[in-house]
C-alpha positions in Angstrom: -21.4 -43.1 -46.9 -18.4 -43.0 -49.2 -15.6 -40.6 -48.3 -14.6 -38.2 -51.0 -10.8 -37.8 -51.3 -9.8 -34.4 -52.6 -6.6 -34.4 -54.7 -3.7 -32.1 -53.9 -4.2 -30.3 -57.1 -7.8 -29.5 -56.2 -6.8 -28.5 -52.7 -4.3 -26.1 -54.1 -6.8 -24.5 -56.4 -9.2 -24.0 -53.5 -6.5 -22.6 -51.3 -5.6 -20.1 -54.0 -9.2 -19.0 -54.0 -8.9 -18.4 -50.2 -10.7 -21.5 -49.0 -9.5 -21.8 -45.4 -11.1 -25.3 -45.0 -8.9 -26.5 -47.9 -5.9 -25.1 -46.2 -6.9 -26.9 -42.9 -7.1 -30.2 -44.9 -3.7 -29.6 -46.5 -2.3 -28.8 -43.0 -3.6 -32.1 -41.6 -2.5 -34.1 -44.6 1.1 -32.9 -44.6 1.9 -31.7 -41.1 3.1 -35.1 -39.7 5.1 -35.9 -42.7 6.9 -32.6 -42.8 7.4 -32.5 -39.1 9.0 -36.0 -39.0 11.5 -34.9 -41.7 12.2 -31.6 -40.1 12.8 -33.3 -36.7 15.1 -35.9 -38.2 17.2 -33.1 -39.6 17.1 -30.6 -36.7 16.9 -33.1 -33.8 14.8 -30.4 -31.9 11.1 -30.9 -31.6 10.1 -27.3 -30.9 12.3 -25.9 -33.8 10.9 -28.6 -36.2 7.3 -27.7 -35.3 8.0 -24.0 -35.7 9.7 -24.6 -39.1 6.8 -26.6 -40.5 4.2 -24.2 -39.1 6.0 -21.2 -40.6 6.3 -23.0 -44.0 2.6 -23.8 -44.2 1.5 -20.4 -43.0 3.8 -18.9 -45.6 2.0 -20.9 -48.3 -1.3 -19.6 -47.1 -0.1 -16.0 -47.0 1.3 -16.3 -50.6 -1.7 -18.2 -51.9 -2.9 -15.5 -54.3 0.5 -15.2 -56.1 1.7 -18.8 -55.6 2.9 -20.6 -58.7 3.8 -24.3 -58.4 5.2 -26.1 -61.4 5.5 -29.4 -59.7 3.4 -31.6 -57.4 2.3 -30.0 -54.1 4.2 -32.6 -52.2 7.4 -31.9 -54.1 6.9 -28.1 -53.6 6.4 -28.5 -49.9 9.4 -30.8 -49.6 11.6 -28.3 -51.5 10.4 -25.5 -49.4 11.2 -27.5 -46.3 14.7 -28.1 -47.6 15.2 -24.4 -48.0 13.9 -23.8 -44.5 16.2 -26.3 -43.0 19.2 -24.8 -44.7 18.2 -21.3 -43.6 17.8 -22.7 -40.0 21.4 -24.0 -40.0 22.7 -20.8 -41.5 21.0 -18.8 -38.8 23.0 -20.9 -36.2 26.2 -20.0 -38.1 27.3 -23.7 -38.0 30.4 -25.0 -39.8 29.9 -24.9 -43.5 30.7 -28.5 -44.0 28.0 -29.6 -41.5 25.6 -27.4 -43.5 26.6 -29.2 -46.7 26.1 -32.6 -45.0 22.7 -31.7 -43.7 21.6 -30.5 -47.1 23.0 -33.6 -48.8 20.9 -35.8 -46.6 17.8 -33.9 -47.6 18.8 -34.2 -51.3 19.1 -38.0 -50.9 15.5 -38.2 -49.9 14.3 -35.7 -52.5 16.1 -37.6 -55.4 15.5 -41.2 -54.1 13.3 -43.7 -55.8 11.6 -44.3 -52.4 9.1 -41.9 -51.0 9.0 -39.9 -47.8 7.0 -42.6 -46.0 9.6 -45.3 -46.8 12.4 -42.9 -45.6 10.7 -42.3 -42.3 10.1 -46.1 -42.0 13.9 -46.7 -42.6 14.9 -44.1 -39.9 12.5 -45.8 -37.5 14.0 -49.2 -38.2 17.5 -47.8 -37.7 16.6 -46.1 -34.5 15.1 -49.3 -33.1 18.2 -51.3 -34.0 20.6 -48.7 -32.6 18.6 -48.7 -29.3 19.6 -52.3 -28.8 23.3 -51.6 -29.4 26.1 -50.7 -26.8 26.0 -47.2 -25.5 29.1 -46.0 -27.5 27.6 -47.1 -30.8 24.3 -45.5 -29.9 26.0 -42.2 -29.1 28.1 -42.2 -32.3 24.9 -42.8 -34.3 23.1 -39.9 -32.7 26.0 -37.6 -33.2 26.5 -38.5 -36.8 22.8 -38.0 -37.5 23.3 -34.6 -36.0 26.1 -34.0 -38.5 28.8 -33.8 -35.9 32.3 -34.4 -37.5 34.3 -37.5 -36.5 37.0 -35.5 -34.9 34.5 -33.7 -32.7 32.8 -37.0 -31.8 36.2 -38.4 -30.8 36.8 -35.3 -28.6 33.4 -35.5 -26.9 33.7 -39.2 -26.2 37.4 -39.1 -25.2 38.4 -41.5 -27.9 41.0 -41.6 -30.6 39.9 -40.6 -34.1 40.7 -44.1 -35.5 38.7 -45.7 -32.7 35.7 -43.6 -33.6 36.1 -44.7 -37.3 36.3 -48.3 -36.2 33.1 -47.9 -34.1 31.4 -46.2 -37.1 32.4 -49.1 -39.4 31.0 -51.6 -36.9 27.8 -49.5 -36.6 27.3 -49.5 -40.3 28.0 -53.2 -40.6 25.3 -54.0 -38.0 22.8 -51.7 -39.6 23.4 -53.2 -43.0 22.5 -56.6 -41.6 19.3 -55.1 -40.2 18.3 -53.6 -43.5 19.1 -56.8 -45.4 17.0 -58.8 -43.0 14.0 -56.5 -42.9 14.0 -55.1 -46.4 16.0 -57.3 -48.8 13.9 -56.0 -51.7 15.0 -52.4 -51.1 18.5 -53.0 -49.8 20.5 -51.1 -52.4 18.4 -47.9 -52.0 18.2 -48.2 -48.2 21.9 -48.9 -47.9 22.7 -45.8 -50.0 20.6 -43.7 -47.7 22.3 -45.3 -44.6 25.7 -44.4 -45.9 24.5 -40.9 -46.6 23.0 -40.5 -43.1 26.2 -41.6 -41.4 28.5 -40.1 -44.1 31.0 -42.9 -43.9 
């Protein structure tokens, strides 16, 4: 028996009519993708799950008045970006770190690659970093968490210039990994790599 694939547009129409089954299908279709992006930005599984759940429930609650002038995927991704920014603002973090976190989301939103490719890239980077010395691994984790270089130096008990040198070495190694695994996408992936680590 052939499986019928319902388009996002048809799903949205059904949701606006109050079809809970359509909402369940949308939930299943986008939950994992949205969660992975949220977790990559927040680095906190519980908060990422809460953020995505609240986003999707909000869509359901507003279904009767919802107006979407783009694709459903773009709408959800834009809503997630807003939710991430609101999350960071609620923590009253340094404004520069908020800007950095937002820019990283913008890179994905405006990139020629899709969310799936971005997630694949982050997975490749994480696998490569796990094989690196502990100091490089820690610097990668802290930069992905938008921690400024000076703060990284303070946490690790290193000089600022030493951290910069380590970061340069980290980026050099990751560039080689990208060129080896995805030579056809190296320019786009390298741009995202630089954005992630904010060299």
